[in-house]
Structures are given as C-alpha cells and as structure tokens.
C-alpha positions in Angstrom: 5.0 17.0 -5.4 5.3 13.5 -7.0 5.3 14.1 -10.9 4.1 10.9 -12.6 4.2 11.0 -16.6 1.8 8.3 -16.8 0.0 6.2 -14.9 0.2 3.2 -16.9 4.0 2.8 -16.0 2.8 2.6 -12.4 0.2 -0.3 -12.0 1.9 -3.3 -11.2 4.9 -1.5 -9.7 6.1 -3.3 -6.2 5.0 -1.4 -2.8 7.1 -1.1 -0.2 6.7 0.9 3.6 9.3 3.3 4.3 10.7 0.7 6.7 11.5 -1.6 3.9 8.4 -4.3 4.2 6.9 -5.2 1.4 3.3 -4.6 0.9 2.1 -5.7 -2.5 1.7 -4.2 -6.0 -0.2 -1.0 -7.3 -3.5 -2.4 -8.9 -5.5 0.7 -9.8 -5.3 4.7 -9.5 -8.6 6.3 -7.9 -8.7 9.7 -9.8 -10.9 12.5 -8.6 -11.4 15.9 -10.6 -8.2 14.7 -12.9 -6.1 14.6 -9.5 -4.8 11.3 -7.6 -6.7 10.5 -4.7 -5.5 7.4 -4.0 -4.3 3.8 -5.1 -6.1 0.6 -4.9 -3.0 -1.8 -3.8 -3.1 -5.5 -4.4 -1.7 -6.8 -0.5 0.1 -10.1 -0.5 0.3 -10.5 3.1 -3.7 -10.8 3.8 -3.5 -12.3 7.3 -3.0 -8.6 8.1 -6.3 -7.2 6.8 -8.5 -10.5 7.6 -8.8 -12.0 4.2 -9.6 -9.1 2.5 -7.0 -9.2 -1.4 -6.4 -5.2 -1.4 -6.7 -2.1 -0.1 -6.8 1.7 -0.8 -4.2 4.2 0.3 -4.7 7.8 0.1 -2.0 9.6 -2.1 -0.8 11.7 0.8 0.9 8.3 2.4 3.2 7.9 -0.9 6.3 8.8 -0.5 8.3 8.0 -3.2 7.3 6.8 -7.0 10.5 5.0 -9.1 11.2 1.8 -9.6 9.3 0.7 -6.7 6.4 2.6 -5.1 7.3 3.6 -1.6 4.7 4.3 1.1 4.4 5.3 4.5 4.2 2.9 7.3 1.3 5.2 8.9 -0.8 3.9 6.0 -0.8 0.7 7.5 -4.0 -0.3 9.7 -3.3 -1.0 13.3 -4.5 -4.6 14.4 -6.4 -5.1 17.4 -4.6 -7.2 20.1 -6.7 -10.1 19.9 -6.0 -10.1 16.1 -2.7 -10.3 16.4 -1.0 -14.3 16.1 -0.3 -15.9 19.0 3.7 -16.1 19.8 4.4 -20.1 20.8 5.3 -20.1 24.6 9.0 -21.2 25.1 
C-alpha cells in the first residue's frame, strides 16, 4: 500500500510510466468514501489521446509516489492500428 501524507503535495508532480516514459503531470485526485479511487493526469503527449488534455488513471495502476509519480505502462490506452502515425518509407 502506498502511503501519502498530504494529497496537496502530489498535485503538479511529474508522471512517468514504469518503463521510464514521461506521461504528464498530476492535476487532481478522485476520492470516493475518503479513499483515493483515481488520479487525473494532464497529458503532455496528447497525440496519443486524439487531442484529449487529460486522463483518469485508477489508483491500482500507481506503482510509486515520491519525487515523481510512477504508473504502470498497462494504464496507457492501446492505439488502434489506424490511429498509429505512418512511418516514412525508405
């Protein structure tokens, strides 16, 4: 279980995947019955999300909270093949 002293200390932290990819910044926490249900993350690479400015990641995908916020790569949505950018032909 991850221990957090103050949620206000988490807001604005940089978010990385467990593979080391930058994902965004923590924008808000979603609480249900005084427990953390998920985190709203302002996404920096919005080409992945078709222009969306943020996503909500369930708390179960959080791997570590410290100087940075680490989430599981499994939290990343899977792109459909037609959404993938085309590679230049050589």
